[in-house]
RODO-2510 file (C-alpha; in nm, 4 decimals, decimal comma):
residues 284
     n   res          X          Y          Z
     1     m    -5,9523    -2,2865    -0,2279
     2     k    -5,5726    -2,4798    -0,2021
     3     a    -5,2935    -2,3384     0,0193
     4     k    -4,9543    -2,3027    -0,1280
     5     v    -4,8014    -2,1209     0,1569
     6     v    -4,8639    -2,1819     0,5381
     7     g    -4,7743    -1,9157     0,7935
     8     i    -4,7167    -2,0789     1,1620
     9     i    -4,7154    -1,7717     1,4328
    10     g    -4,5579    -1,9524     1,7249
    11     g    -4,3559    -2,1530     1,5161
    12     n    -4,1156    -2,2602     1,7541
    13     g    -4,3485    -2,3450     2,0055
    14     s    -4,4094    -2,7383     2,0435
    15     m    -4,7353    -2,7719     1,8587
    16     g    -4,5957    -2,5132     1,5767
    17     r    -4,2823    -2,7186     1,5539
    18     w    -4,5421    -3,0489     1,5117
    19     f    -4,7352    -2,9435     1,2332
    20     k    -4,4012    -2,7612     1,0453
    21     p    -4,3494    -3,0698     0,8858
    22     f    -4,6643    -3,1792     0,8995
    23     f    -4,7784    -2,8992     0,6473
    24     e    -4,4268    -3,0013     0,4511
    25     t    -4,4660    -3,3534     0,3996
    26     n    -4,8139    -3,3041     0,2410
    27     g    -4,6521    -3,0558    -0,0360
    28     l    -4,6666    -2,6833     0,1357
    29     k    -4,4223    -2,4148     0,1879
    30     v    -4,3899    -2,3160     0,5497
    31     v    -4,2950    -2,0322     0,6901
    32     i    -4,2983    -1,9140     1,0771
    33     s    -4,2513    -1,6282     1,2441
    34     d    -4,1601    -1,6750     1,6728
    35     l    -3,9664    -1,4675     1,9382
    36     n    -3,6331    -1,3663     1,7199
    37     a    -3,6695    -1,5926     1,4613
    38     g    -3,8615    -1,6477     1,1216
    39     l    -4,0401    -1,3505     0,9498
    40     g    -4,1717    -1,0590     1,1377
    41     v    -4,5924    -1,1264     1,1588
    42     h    -4,6099    -0,8392     0,8806
    43     d    -4,4085    -1,0194     0,6183
    44     l    -4,5863    -1,3684     0,6925
    45     a    -4,9123    -1,2396     0,6686
    46     a    -4,8362    -1,0872     0,3309
    47     v    -4,6709    -1,4217     0,1655
    48     s    -4,8967    -1,6835     0,3345
    49     d    -5,2498    -1,8349     0,2032
    50     v    -5,2886    -1,9815     0,5108
    51     v    -5,2101    -1,7857     0,8790
    52     v    -5,2194    -2,0660     1,1835
    53     i    -5,2057    -1,8995     1,5391
    54     s    -5,0035    -2,1439     1,7334
    55     t    -4,9072    -1,9468     2,0293
    56     p    -4,9823    -2,0092     2,4429
    57     i    -5,3451    -1,9608     2,5025
    58     d    -5,2923    -1,6248     2,7410
    59     v    -5,1680    -1,4366     2,4390
    60     a    -5,3539    -1,6110     2,1481
    61     c    -5,6079    -1,3462     2,1042
    62     d    -5,3573    -1,0566     2,1289
    63     t    -5,2148    -1,2675     1,8392
    64     a    -5,5466    -1,2780     1,6289
    65     r    -5,5789    -0,8689     1,6895
    66     e    -5,2232    -0,7971     1,5605
    67     v    -5,2396    -1,0166     1,2360
    68     g    -5,6326    -1,0479     1,1762
    69     p    -5,5948    -0,6910     1,0209
    70     l    -5,3182    -0,7582     0,7885
    71     l    -5,5241    -1,0563     0,5844
    72     r    -5,6988    -1,0085     0,2624
    73     k    -6,0394    -1,1931     0,2354
    74     d    -5,8951    -1,4586     0,0135
    75     q    -5,6759    -1,5939     0,3077
    76     l    -5,7613    -1,8287     0,5756
    77     l    -5,6497    -1,7430     0,9459
    78     t    -5,7045    -2,0544     1,1974
    79     d    -5,5244    -2,1714     1,5274
    80     v    -5,4758    -2,4930     1,7315
    81     c    -5,6008    -2,3400     2,0879
    82     s    -5,7211    -2,6167     2,3404
    83     l    -5,9985    -2,3519     2,3763
    84     k    -6,1928    -2,2311     2,0948
    85     e    -6,4610    -1,9726     2,2191
    86     t    -6,2600    -1,6373     2,3093
    87     i    -5,9816    -1,7082     2,0312
    88     l    -6,2589    -1,7469     1,7717
    89     d    -6,4403    -1,4689     1,8945
    90     a    -6,1172    -1,2058     1,8412
    91     m    -6,0373    -1,3854     1,5065
    92     l    -6,3448    -1,2924     1,3623
    93     a    -6,3842    -0,9114     1,5164
    94     h    -6,0629    -0,8676     1,3823
    95     t    -6,0280    -0,9946     1,0050
    96     a    -6,1647    -1,0262     0,6884
    97     a    -6,0319    -1,3290     0,6382
    98     s    -6,2225    -1,6605     0,6522
    99     v    -6,2133    -1,7915     1,0044
   100     i    -6,1907    -2,1924     1,0915
   101     g    -6,1130    -2,2708     1,4698
   102     t    -5,8631    -2,6000     1,5026
   103     h    -5,7849    -2,8439     1,7882
   104     p    -5,5950    -3,1333     1,7484
   105     m    -5,6774    -3,3266     1,9860
   106     f    -5,3187    -3,4608     2,0668
   107     g    -4,9791    -3,3421     2,1812
   108     p    -4,6346    -3,2555     2,0725
   109     y    -4,5273    -3,6194     2,1430
   110     s    -4,7437    -3,7892     1,8767
   111     d    -4,5567    -3,9671     1,6080
   112     t    -4,8146    -3,8905     1,3520
   113     i    -5,2014    -3,7517     1,2851
   114     d    -5,3022    -4,0979     1,2097
   115     g    -5,5883    -4,2109     1,4145
   116     q    -5,6390    -3,8850     1,6384
   117     n    -5,8984    -3,6756     1,6211
   118     m    -5,9035    -3,3264     1,4619
   119     i    -6,2003    -3,0698     1,5847
   120     l    -6,3288    -2,7817     1,3476
   121     c    -6,4987    -2,5258     1,4075
   122     p    -6,5749    -2,3227     1,0900
   123     e    -6,7095    -1,9913     1,2243
   124     r    -6,6561    -1,7995     0,8685
   125     p    -6,4907    -2,0666     0,6262
   126     g    -6,5371    -1,9160     0,2924
   127     d    -6,3925    -2,1834     0,0674
   128     w    -6,1713    -2,2921     0,2868
   129     l    -6,3484    -2,5901     0,4653
   130     p    -6,3189    -2,8695     0,2344
   131     w    -5,9573    -2,7718     0,1282
   132     l    -5,8769    -2,7957     0,4989
   133     e    -6,0731    -3,0849     0,6053
   134     t    -5,9196    -3,2840     0,3198
   135     l    -5,5740    -3,2618     0,4550
   136     f    -5,6569    -3,3752     0,7598
   137     t    -5,8581    -3,6649     0,7018
   138     n    -5,6286    -3,7744     0,3973
   139     a    -5,3753    -3,8240     0,6806
   140     g    -5,5929    -4,0252     0,8700
   141     a    -5,7373    -3,8171     1,1319
   142     r    -6,0832    -3,8161     1,2515
   143     v    -6,2035    -3,4641     1,1906
   144     t    -6,5422    -3,3525     1,3913
   145     q    -6,7016    -3,0454     1,3403
   146     m    -6,8686    -2,8317     1,5972
   147     k    -6,9864    -2,4934     1,7416
   148     p    -6,6941    -2,3262     1,9806
   149     a    -6,9012    -2,3485     2,2989
   150     d    -6,9700    -2,7102     2,2192
   151     h    -6,6006    -2,7872     2,1926
   152     d    -6,5197    -2,5941     2,5170
   153     k    -6,8412    -2,7684     2,7183
   154     h    -6,6834    -3,1245     2,5831
   155     m    -6,3004    -3,0112     2,6765
   156     a    -6,4358    -2,9411     3,0083
   157     l    -6,5067    -3,3129     3,0439
   158     a    -6,2190    -3,4606     2,8442
   159     q    -5,9748    -3,2143     2,9332
   160     g    -6,0498    -3,0236     3,2654
   161     l    -6,2134    -3,2874     3,4907
   162     t    -5,9719    -3,5226     3,3390
   163     h    -5,6782    -3,3309     3,4683
   164     m    -5,8649    -3,2562     3,7503
   165     v    -5,8769    -3,6014     3,9097
   166     s    -5,5065    -3,6321     3,7901
   167     i    -5,4091    -3,3987     3,9886
   168     s    -5,6464    -3,4123     4,2427
   169     l    -5,5180    -3,7794     4,2976
   170     g    -5,1632    -3,6797     4,3051
   171     k    -5,2266    -3,4224     4,5647
   172     m    -5,4326    -3,7129     4,7797
   173     l    -5,1063    -3,9055     4,7653
   174     k    -4,8631    -3,6269     4,8986
   175     e    -5,0804    -3,5482     5,1848
   176     m    -5,0666    -3,9387     5,2443
   177     q    -4,7159    -3,8510     5,1709
   178     l    -4,6758    -4,1570     4,9651
   179     t    -4,4516    -4,1843     4,6770
   180     p    -4,4796    -4,3457     4,3486
   181     a    -4,2442    -4,6140     4,4438
   182     d    -4,4088    -4,6577     4,7766
   183     v    -4,7642    -4,7448     4,6064
   184     w    -4,6221    -4,8988     4,2914
   185     a    -4,5378    -5,2698     4,4400
   186     v    -4,9232    -5,3000     4,5625
   187     s    -5,1029    -5,1469     4,2416
   188     t    -5,3055    -5,3247     4,0390
   189     p    -5,1921    -5,2789     3,6627
   190     i    -5,5141    -5,0288     3,6433
   191     f    -5,3873    -4,8189     3,9371
   192     r    -4,9970    -4,7971     3,7626
   193     l    -5,1612    -4,6883     3,4645
   194     n    -5,3373    -4,3734     3,6488
   195     l    -5,0056    -4,3297     3,8598
   196     e    -4,8109    -4,3209     3,5532
   197     l    -5,0681    -4,0685     3,4077
   198     i    -5,0467    -3,8497     3,6975
   199     g    -4,6824    -3,8474     3,6383
   200     r    -4,7033    -3,7769     3,2175
   201     f    -4,9429    -3,4888     3,3455
   202     l    -4,7056    -3,3339     3,5956
   203     a    -4,4240    -3,3694     3,3141
   204     q    -4,5785    -3,1735     3,0631
   205     n    -4,6553    -2,7831     3,0611
   206     h    -4,8268    -2,6558     3,3328
   207     d    -4,8623    -2,3114     3,1928
   208     l    -5,0728    -2,4530     2,9412
   209     y    -5,2466    -2,7040     3,1509
   210     a    -5,3556    -2,3653     3,4185
   211     s    -5,5103    -2,1945     3,1147
   212     l    -5,7120    -2,4832     2,9310
   213     i    -5,8371    -2,5621     3,2967
   214     g    -5,8600    -2,2590     3,4818
   215     q    -5,9930    -2,0568     3,1520
   216     n    -6,2641    -2,3020     3,0143
   217     r    -6,5792    -2,1399     3,1534
   218     h    -6,7394    -2,4860     3,1722
   219     v    -6,5270    -2,6939     3,3895
   220     a    -6,6229    -2,5860     3,6997
   221     g    -7,0206    -2,6865     3,6717
   222     t    -6,8687    -3,0133     3,5001
   223     m    -6,6856    -3,0510     3,8299
   224     d    -7,0063    -3,0205     3,9859
   225     q    -7,1767    -3,2724     3,8192
   226     f    -6,8802    -3,5085     3,9136
   227     r    -6,9254    -3,4626     4,2467
   228     e    -7,2884    -3,5224     4,2603
   229     a    -7,1792    -3,8904     4,0639
   230     m    -6,9434    -3,9228     4,3161
   231     a    -7,2078    -3,8605     4,5629
   232     c    -7,4561    -4,1238     4,3918
   233     g    -7,1770    -4,4165     4,3718
   234     q    -7,1235    -4,3379     4,7574
   235     a    -7,4367    -4,3662     4,8480
   236     a    -7,5045    -4,6915     4,6403
   237     i    -7,2116    -4,8939     4,6815
   238     l    -7,0727    -4,7593     5,0442
   239     d    -7,4115    -4,7017     5,2237
   240     g    -7,6204    -4,9432     5,0798
   241     d    -7,6525    -5,3099     5,0788
   242     k    -7,4353    -5,5248     4,7915
   243     s    -7,7485    -5,5509     4,5713
   244     t    -7,7532    -5,1570     4,5628
   245     a    -7,4340    -5,1659     4,4697
   246     i    -7,4598    -5,4199     4,1587
   247     a    -7,7995    -5,2753     4,0409
   248     f    -7,6296    -4,9292     4,0620
   249     m    -7,3299    -5,0637     3,8108
   250     a    -7,5525    -5,3093     3,5631
   251     e    -7,7553    -4,9775     3,5295
   252     l    -7,4240    -4,7876     3,3730
   253     k    -7,3200    -5,1054     3,1934
   254     t    -7,6692    -5,0935     3,0442
   255     y    -7,5947    -4,7345     2,9276
   256     f    -7,2655    -4,7997     2,7849
   257     g    -7,3527    -5,1291     2,6007
   258     a    -7,1546    -5,2825     2,3772
   259     f    -6,8946    -5,0538     2,4734
   260     c    -6,7989    -5,2284     2,7564
   261     d    -6,7063    -5,5500     2,6250
   262     k    -6,5081    -5,4179     2,3412
   263     s    -6,3042    -5,1806     2,5738
   264     l    -6,2339    -5,5053     2,8042
   265     a    -6,0435    -5,6314     2,4777
   266     t    -5,9119    -5,3123     2,3832
   267     s    -5,7543    -5,2876     2,7371
   268     n    -5,6430    -5,6019     2,7868
   269     r    -5,3829    -5,6312     2,5092
   270     f    -5,2936    -5,2283     2,5935
   271     l    -5,2401    -5,3833     2,9993
   272     k    -5,0047    -5,6822     2,8340
   273     l    -4,7934    -5,4186     2,6358
   274     h    -4,7766    -5,1724     2,9349
   275     a    -4,6783    -5,4710     3,1609
   276     q    -4,3726    -5,5654     2,9264
   277     s    -4,2153    -5,1993     2,9994
   278     k    -4,1499    -5,2953     3,3683
   279     l    -4,1142    -4,9545     3,4901
   280     d    -4,0197    -4,9549     3,8489
   281     p    -4,0380    -4,5866     3,9932
   282     a    -3,7936    -4,7104     4,2902
   283     s    -3,4818    -4,7282     4,0243
   284     v    -3,6016    -4,3621     3,8799
***
């Protein structure tokens, strides 16, 4: 199967605006539907080979229920939501079209898909999977297929816990009445980077993150595991003797293997570039 026209519902949103030129660069005509812009959903469904749901998570399932019944079996319904279980259930239940969930593991500030991760959940792919996978891999993306429940479990770690750590550290600094400028002059390169990641997170769409963290049913269990790991680390490094602390970290290094030395070299290059930015929160 090969598409000629892609319709993006939510085409004026951040990811909709990102994907429109991506599809066009790959030779596809793009039509959009959005609030007071573009085509109506009925017209978009009629002229599109592929329909992409690119709306906020909170309304994505309603969108699937609206557009799904308008599609034929030879069309493809897909989405770019950060969670996959609920949206895929809605798409599968409300359309006869083929259904493939996608999750671009990058945001609208990325310049290119080259080198980025793209997750596909081909729940009812029909003949569309080779076309969609080739579209992304030819552009340089690293494509991984998985089941929706496995995806959301992974996102509880990659997104849910990661962002909760940033939120928690930011909250702690606020409670300590320490501003970024207060701690910048006494920060290591790694802490400066962590501080910027907090700022980056807080500068973005709070509605999106409240949904992708709060609506992922696997996040709570992942946070419980993190608390257990923190307790183990405290027992070994703070409550134990030095040999216990060293053994604890050595065990983790053995588990991570060759990745440790590779990531040291890579992060050193990144930190050198980062230092050249010379960001100073006091001057912001």
